[in-house]
C-alpha positions as CSV (number, residue, x, y, z in Angstrom):
1,X,11.2,-9.1,-11.7
2,X,9.7,-5.8,-12.8
3,X,11.2,-3.9,-15.0
4,X,10.2,-0.6,-16.7
5,X,11.4,2.9,-17.7
6,X,11.1,5.1,-14.9
7,X,11.2,8.4,-16.8
8,X,8.0,6.7,-18.5
9,X,6.7,5.8,-14.8
10,X,7.4,9.2,-13.4
11,X,6.1,11.2,-16.9
12,X,2.9,9.3,-15.5
13,X,3.2,9.7,-12.0
14,X,3.5,13.8,-11.6
15,X,0.2,13.1,-12.7
16,X,-1.2,12.3,-10.1
17,X,-1.9,13.9,-6.6
18,X,0.4,11.9,-4.4
19,X,-1.1,10.4,-1.6
20,X,1.2,11.2,0.8
21,X,4.8,12.9,0.2
22,X,7.0,15.0,2.4
23,X,10.5,15.5,3.4
24,X,13.0,13.1,5.5
25,X,16.2,12.2,6.1
26,X,17.0,8.4,4.2
27,X,19.8,6.0,5.0
28,X,19.5,3.3,2.5
29,X,20.8,-0.7,3.0
30,X,24.6,-1.1,2.9
31,X,26.1,-1.9,-0.4
32,X,29.5,-2.5,-1.7
33,X,33.2,-1.5,0.0
34,X,32.8,1.9,1.1
35,X,29.5,1.0,3.2
36,X,30.6,1.7,6.2
37,X,30.5,5.4,5.6
38,X,27.2,5.7,4.8
39,X,25.3,8.5,6.5
40,X,21.6,10.0,6.3
41,X,20.9,12.5,3.2
42,X,18.3,15.1,3.2
43,X,15.5,14.0,0.2
44,X,11.7,14.2,-0.7
45,X,9.7,11.5,-0.9
46,X,6.3,10.8,-2.9
47,X,4.1,7.6,-1.9
48,X,1.8,6.7,-5.0
49,X,-0.2,4.0,-3.8
50,X,2.9,1.4,-3.5
51,X,5.2,2.8,-5.2
52,X,7.6,5.1,-3.4
53,X,9.3,7.4,-5.7
54,X,12.9,9.5,-3.3
55,X,13.6,12.4,-5.1
56,X,17.1,14.9,-4.1
57,X,16.2,17.6,-1.6
58,X,15.6,20.2,-4.6
59,X,12.7,17.7,-6.0
60,X,13.5,17.3,-9.8
61,X,15.9,14.7,-9.7
62,X,14.8,11.0,-9.0
63,X,16.8,9.2,-7.2
64,X,15.0,6.0,-6.9
65,X,11.3,3.5,-6.4
66,X,10.5,1.6,-3.8
67,X,7.5,-0.9,-4.7
68,X,5.4,-1.5,-1.8
69,X,6.0,-5.1,-2.0
70,X,6.4,-8.0,0.9
71,X,7.8,-5.7,3.0
72,X,7.3,-4.6,7.4
73,X,7.0,-0.8,8.2
74,X,8.8,-0.7,12.0
75,X,9.3,2.5,13.9
76,X,12.5,2.2,15.4
77,X,13.0,4.7,17.5
78,X,10.8,7.2,19.2
79,X,13.0,10.3,21.2
80,X,14.3,10.4,17.4
81,X,11.7,9.6,14.8
82,X,13.1,6.7,13.2
83,X,11.3,3.9,11.2
84,X,12.2,1.6,8.8
85,X,11.2,-0.4,5.6
86,X,12.6,-4.0,6.0
87,X,12.1,-5.1,2.3
88,X,12.1,-9.6,2.5
89,X,14.7,-11.2,-0.7
90,X,16.3,-13.7,-1.4
91,X,19.8,-13.0,0.1
92,X,17.6,-12.1,3.6
93,X,16.1,-8.6,4.7
94,X,16.9,-5.2,2.6
95,X,17.1,-2.3,5.6
96,X,15.8,1.1,4.8
97,X,16.0,4.0,7.7
98,X,13.4,7.0,7.9
99,X,13.5,10.0,9.9
100,X,11.1,11.9,10.6
101,X,10.9,15.7,11.9
102,X,7.7,14.8,14.8
103,X,6.3,12.5,16.1
104,X,3.2,13.7,14.5
105,X,5.6,12.8,11.1
106,X,7.1,10.3,11.3
107,X,3.3,8.6,12.0
108,X,1.6,9.8,9.3
109,X,4.6,8.8,7.4
110,X,4.3,5.1,9.4
111,X,0.0,4.3,8.8
112,X,1.1,5.9,5.2
113,X,3.3,3.0,4.6
114,X,1.8,0.3,6.2
115,X,-1.2,0.7,4.0
116,X,1.1,0.8,0.3
117,X,1.0,-2.7,-0.5
118,X,-1.0,-3.8,-3.0
119,X,-2.3,-7.2,-1.7
120,X,-3.4,-4.5,1.1
121,X,-5.5,-2.3,-1.3
122,X,-6.4,-6.0,-2.9
123,X,-8.2,-7.3,-0.3
124,X,-9.5,-3.7,1.2
125,X,-11.4,-4.0,-2.3
126,X,-12.7,-7.6,-1.8
127,X,-13.8,-6.5,1.7
128,X,-15.8,-3.7,0.7
129,X,-17.0,-5.7,-2.5
130,X,-18.8,-7.9,1.0
131,X,-19.9,-5.7,2.6
132,X,-21.6,-4.1,-0.8
133,X,-22.9,-7.6,-1.3
134,X,-24.2,-8.4,1.8
135,X,-26.6,-4.9,2.3
136,X,-27.5,-5.5,-1.4
137,X,-27.2,-8.7,-2.9
138,X,-25.8,-7.9,-5.8
139,X,-21.4,-7.3,-6.6
140,X,-21.2,-4.0,-7.0
141,X,-18.3,-5.1,-9.6
142,X,-20.7,-6.6,-12.0
143,X,-21.1,-5.6,-15.0
144,X,-17.9,-3.4,-15.3
145,X,-14.1,-5.0,-16.6
146,X,-13.8,-6.7,-13.4
147,X,-16.5,-9.0,-13.6
148,X,-14.5,-11.5,-14.1
149,X,-11.6,-10.9,-12.8
150,X,-9.7,-13.3,-10.6
151,X,-7.7,-11.5,-9.2
152,X,-10.7,-7.9,-8.3
153,X,-13.6,-10.2,-8.3
154,X,-14.6,-12.7,-5.6
155,X,-15.0,-16.1,-7.1
156,X,-19.0,-17.3,-7.4
157,X,-17.8,-19.8,-4.3
158,X,-16.5,-16.6,-1.5
159,X,-19.8,-15.4,-0.9
160,X,-23.3,-16.5,-0.4
161,X,-24.6,-16.1,-4.7
162,X,-26.2,-12.7,-4.7
163,X,-30.3,-11.8,-4.2
164,X,-32.4,-10.9,-5.6
165,X,-35.2,-7.5,-3.5
166,X,-37.4,-10.6,-3.9
167,X,-35.5,-13.8,-2.6
168,X,-34.7,-11.5,0.8
169,X,-35.9,-13.4,4.0
170,X,-35.9,-11.9,7.0
171,X,-34.7,-13.5,10.1
172,X,-35.9,-14.3,13.3
173,X,-32.0,-13.4,15.7
174,X,-33.8,-14.5,18.8
175,X,-35.9,-18.3,17.3
176,X,-33.0,-19.6,14.6
177,X,-35.8,-19.2,12.2
178,X,-36.8,-17.7,8.6
179,X,-39.4,-16.2,8.2
């Protein structure tokens, strides 16, 4: 379980431009004895990387934050622009339901939320690193603080070793010969 100081995190996030933001109607997961009376409320959301921050309609008071990990995004009803975030938790699934004002807004939110996961961003980084490495022969993270960090860099066995320009060889794919 991760703990943090909400005001400190929000203070830091407010200095950044959100990846996506907008007004949505929101209904959180049922909780407590009065869960049957839980209705949709208009909220303002800001997505910063893998953190979704929910504000009251006036955008000043944060009501809660969602860490975008171990979740799926699902379109529930295209006619009324409803989609949901379903988080995997030890007790089962926690469902957060949203209603957008239009099909376009719903699609934009679904796309933004789809790619918000830290794991998805990490995978994008590794795939880009592999592409750059295969084209240049050099690890783009070499010489940075990320070079030996196993979270961000390729282990030495994950891809071909760096190739210097002198060692580059051309492959004639039609005859499978290396020149």
